[in-house]
N, C-alpha and C positions, 0 to 999 in steps of 0.2 A: 499732253499738258506739262509742261514749266512748271517745277516746286514754286516757284516765283508767285506766276498767272492763280496757282491754287491756292495760294497764304495767302495773295490779297483779295483770294474769294469768300475766305474764311473771316479775314479782317471786314471785306463788306456787308457779310452775314450780322456781325457784332454790331455794326451800324445802324443795320435793318431790323434787327431786334432791338436797341435803342431803342429806335423810333416808336416800334410795338412799344415797348415799354413807359416811354412816355405821354405818347396820343391818351392810354390807357389811367395813368398815374392821374395826371392831369384832371380825370374821373372823381376820382379817389382821393387824391391827396388836400380837397377841400374840409373831407368830411370829419375829421376833427378840430380845422379851424372853425367849423359852421358855429356855435355859441359863441365867439368872442364877436365872429361878424357879426351877428346878429344882435350883440349888442352897439358893437361904435358905430355899423353902418343902419341901422335900424328896420331893418328885415323883421316880418312880423311871419308869427308863425304857417301862416298859409303861402307866404311866398316864399320862404326859405329855401324849400327845394328846387326853387330855381338856380339857386345859385349852381347847382348842377344840370337843371334842365338845357340853363340857357344854352353850356356847353354841350350838352349830347342833342340838342335836336340839329344846332349846326351844322356838327359833326356829322352825322345823320343820315341829316338832308340832307347834304350834300356830300356826301361822298359816290355816286353814282356822278354828281358833275366833276368830281375829283379822277374819278376811272376814267371816263370818258378824252379828259382832257392829258390824262397819263397816254391813254392810247394816242391821240392827237398829237401832243406836242413829243412827248418823250418822257419815258418817268422820268429819268433823270433830273429833267427843269423840273419837274413836276416837283419832285420830290425837294428841290432846295428852295420852289419859291413857296414851298410849306412850311417849311423852316423859317424864312424870312419872315412869313403874316402870325407864327404861330409866337414868336419873339414880342412882335409887338402889342399883341392880345396879352400877353404875362405881361409886361410892363403895363399897360393902360388898367388893367384890373390887381397890381400889386401898386398903381397911387390910386384907387378908389376913392372917394370921400363918401359917395353915398348910394344906395340900390342903384340907380337907374348906370351909372359910371362901372359898376361894380360887373353888372350883368351884358352889356356893351363889352367889355372887356373880354367877358368868360363866350360869348357869340362868335369873338371876332379869334379867339383861339380854340372855335371849334371849327371855325372857317379853315383853317391853318393845317387840323389834325386830319379836315377830310382830303387834303390835298395828299399830306402824306402815308396816311394809310393805305390807299391803292397803290399809287405809287412805287410803294413798297415791297405791298406783295408781287407788284410789277416784278421791278429788278431780282428779285429773290428768283423769280422764275426762270428769268433770262440768264441767272447766274449758276442753276443749279436744277433745271428743267430737264436736260438730257440725260442724265441719269437718276434712274427713279430711289437706287438705294440714296446716294446722297440728299436727291429733296425729300425723303422720310427724314432724314435727319435734322434737314435746315428746317421742313417745318415744327417740327418737334421744339426746336431752338425758342423760333417764331412765335411758336405755338404758348411755349412756354410763361414768356417778356409779358404775354395779357397778362393773367392773374396776378401774377409777381407785381407786374407795376400796379394791380390796381390794391392788392393788399400793403404796397410797399409802401403806397400812395400813403394807407394811412397811419402807417410807422414814422415818416420822415414828416407828416405834418403835425403825428404828435411832437417831435421832436421840436420842430421847426415851432412850432404854437408857444410850446412848453417853455423854452429858451432862448427863442428870439422876438418874433410879431409876426399875425399872420401875415401881413404882405410878402414876406420870404416866401410862402407856399407857389407863390407863382415868379418871385424872381429865381427862383433856382433852376428855370427854362432857359433863363437868357445863357448863361454859357455852357452848357449842354448844345443849345440851338447852335450856338458860334461855333463849338467845335463841329458839330456835325455841318454844317455849310462849309467849314476848310478841310473837312473830310471827303466830300462827296465829288467834288471834280476826281477826284485821285484813284479813288476806290470804286466809282458804280461803272456801271457799263454805255456805252452813249448809243443812244435808239432813235434814227431818222425819224423826223416827224414826216407826218402823213397828211393828206389831203381831209377836206374833212367841215362839219358843220357843227358847232355847238348850241343845244338845245335850254335855252335860257330862259324861255316859257318850264319847259317842264323842269331845269332846277327850282325855278320861284314855286310853282303850283305844290309842289312835293314837300319843299320846305316850311309853305304856310301854314300848306292842309297839317304835319306831323304835327309842327307847332299850337297849332288853333287845335288839334284834338286831344294834345296833352295838357295845354293850357284849361278845357273846361271839365276834364279829368280832374287836376288838380284843385282847381277850385268851385267843383260842384262841392263837398262838405260844407264850405262855408257857406255859401248862397241859396244850395237848391241846384237841384237838377235841373229845374225849369228855368232858372235864371241863365244857367250856362246852355238853352239847347241853340239857340241862334247862333252862337260859337260852333259847336259843336255840329250845324247842319252845315257853315262853314267848311269845316273840314272835312266832312265826307263831299261837298260840290269841289273844291281844290283838290283833292284827290281823284276824284270822279276826272276833271277835266288832266291830271297830269296822264291819265288812262288812256283816256281818248287821244291827246294828243302823242301820245307813247307811239299807239296801232297807226296814225293816221302819216308823219313825219315819216322820208325818209332815211333820213339821220338821225333816230329818236337820241334819247339820255338812254334809254332803256330797251333792249330790242326783248321786246312780250315774247316773242320765240325762244327767246334762251331758255324759259322754262319749261320746254316739252325737251330739254335735254333728259335724258331718265338719272334719276337722284338728285337733279342741282334741288329743283326748288325743296325736294325732303328736308338737303340737307341745309339749306337755308332758314328752314322750320326749324329745324332744331336747334342752330344759332341764334332765333328771335328767341326761342323759349330758355336757353342758356340765358339770354342775358337778362330775359324778365326776371325770370328766380335767382339767377346772381346777386345783381346788383341791388334790390332793396332789400338780399341775407346782409349784407356788410352794410348798409345805411343803416338800417336798424339797431344791428348789434351794435356799432359802433356809438351811437345813440345811447342804447339798454347802457354799455359798458362806462356810460359820463353821466347820465343823465337820473340812473338807478343805482346802478354799483356804486357810483360816485368818484369812478375814477377821473384822475386829470387826465391831459392830454397825452403826454409823455406813455403812463401805465398803460392807457387806453390803446393805443399805437400798436404797444410792446407786445400786448396780449392776442396779435391776430397776426403775429410770425409764427409762430408754429402750422397754423393754417398757409401763408404761404408759401413755408419750407415743404411742407408736402407736396402742397399745391405742384412747386416746379421738379421735385424728385419723380413728383406721380406722370407729369408732362414729358422730359424728357429720357425718365428711364423705363418707365414700368409700362405705359400706354403704349409705344411702339413693338414691346415683344408682345403685348396683347394682342394689340391687334395683328401681328406675323402669326400670329397662334390660332384665336377663332375669328379671325375679321374685323375689319370695318365695324359692320353692322351690328352686329352681337356687344363689342364692346361699344359704339353710342348710345347703343340701347341700358344696356349694365350701366354705363356711368350715370344714364340721366336717373336710372331707379334710385341708385345710391345717394345721390343727388337729395332726389325726392326724400331719403332717409332721416338723412340729416340735417336737413332742414326739418322737418316734423321730429325730429331730438333740438334743436335749437329753441322750436315754438315752444315747449314745454318748460323756458324762462320765469325766473319767480322774483318778487319785488325785494324778498329776502334773500334772493340768490350770491351766489357765487363763479369766480372766472374759470377754476378748478371742474363745477360738477355741472354748472347750466351752462358754460360759452363753451371750454374746450374739445369735448365728445364732440357735442356735435360737430362743430368747425371744423375736427378733422376727419369725419366721416362726411359732409358735406365737400371738402377738397379732395379727399378721391375720388370723389364720384365726379368733381367739374374735369379733376386730373383726363379722367378718363373718358368724356364725353367732347370732349371738345377738339382735341387733337383729330378724331376722324371725321367728327365733321366739318371742319375744315378741311381735311383731306379729300374728304368730298367734293365739296364744292367748289374748290380748285381746280380740279383734274378734270371737272367735268364737262366743263368749257372750251371752245374751238381755241388751240395757241392764241390766234389773233386777236382776241375778245380777255384777255387775260386782266387788261386795268377793269372792263367792265366786271368780270364777276369778282374780282378783287373786291371793287365797289361795291356789288349786291352783296357779298357774305360780310366783310366790315358795315353794313349798314343795315342787314337783318339783323347782326348781334347790338348795336346801338339804338336802334330802334325796341328792339325789345327792350333795352337796359331802359331807355327816357319812358317808353309806356307801361313795362313793368313796374316803375317808380313810382312810376303817375298812379295809375292803380291802386298800388299798394299804401301808397300815402294815405290815398282817401277812405281805403280799408282801416288804417288805423286809427286813423281821425274820426272816422264814424265808432271807433269801438273804445274811446277813449284816451287817444295818444296828444289831444289838443288843449290838455288839461296838466298843463306843465309842471303842476304844483301839487300833482298827486302820482307818488310814485306806482300807487297799485294802476292805477285807471292809463299812467304812462305803460308798463308792463302788456297790462289786454291789449292795448293798442300796436304794439310792438308784436306780441305774440299772434295776434288775427293778420297780420302782415306777414310776416314768417311762414302762417300757415297757408297762406294763400298761395306765398312764393313754392311751397312744397306740391301744392295741386299742380302749379306750372310745369315745375320739373317731373312732378309721374305722366300727366298729360302729353309733355314730351318723348316719354318714354315710350307709351303706349301708340303715339302716332309717328316717329320711328320703326318701329315694327312694324306699322301697317301701308307703311309707304315706301319705305327704303328697299331696292329691287335688288336680285340677283343678278349678274351678265350671265350671260349661256358661255359663254367664252373670253378670254381672257382679253383686256384693252390692248387696241395695238401700239407699237411704241411710239408712235406722231403724234399721240394723246397724253401724250406722258402722265400716265394715271400713276397715281400715289400706290394705291394698293385696292384689289376687287374687294368687291362687296361681296359677303357672305349669307 
């Protein structure tokens, strides 16, 4: 391979990592801006989390469609289209003057992210899949971009909200999207389109079912579970229809048989539970910093920088070495156990606490656990699928994390509200509510460690080269 071509691959990886950084940053950059958006746009405490959920439900619900389109139309085309849609959604969200227009803009952003994320992973596998060592490096850099984007979004949101205004947390996407659109034709490999159909009914039912489920969980603390039973039943019906359609269609959105692949289902469950534990942690930690400790937007965002830095270093430097030494299974199980310990430490927050005692130690332990768990679970999920189903595998693993994030946040929002977090003028009640939510997140991480230990299997022989295995599970 020529030096120019090799260099171009790493520049392409930089754009792919930037894409991952951006789509995850867009889940978190609104966090610090939420109080001002609540005041200016008229959000109530019960629907404020939909600024997050509108994006994540559209993102997670349409990821399988994005992966399928990537396989059919070519990853480069879908990657570029996703940036265009994200740009439009960001503009709508920034110009919003009310709750409806804001949530519409966030949903369009989620559609763009659902096209970007699986096509980005497919492009990564096309560029680096032939060399397992380079693929490990590429996945480590790509993986580090996710938590970095999540926590950096909180910091950037703080800077923007403090010194500009909340719409700029959305306008920030526009120049980055334009740069990515310009770079894509020159850097990304071209893939020929393939014949096949698109399962529109599957995409609609899975997205509708997930949205209804999240809505029921979020609304239950305000109106009671009895009042949300109809919506919850609708969620079950829609998801049941989705599974039935996938089982019968000749070209389904998600081939159900893919989950029979050894370790793929287990790795995706781990990704689901990681999202369900990690995202509620930063959501409520950010609210604790502002509403209980009284930090303004910029200091609140800055308070999470140590966690971001440790997560990036852990994913890029530490996790690959630990995987090489003890194998991905032990690294994943240990990482989720460490994450659970860190979250439990954060649950001990006090109404009269401080950043140095109540936030920093626990957040660093949680960051170490996340960095150890995320990389092996992602690598196992991607390497388990057949090469021709790279887009599907990418869509599934992204869906697992994003839907875990949405459902985890919805459930922990309900837990927080049930324990006093809806009493905005009472810092004691707020702290108790946020603490209960973080304890719930710690339990999710602990369950993830147990399930990973029980369900991940050890192959009897090393994987064959054509399987493009990232590393073997021990």
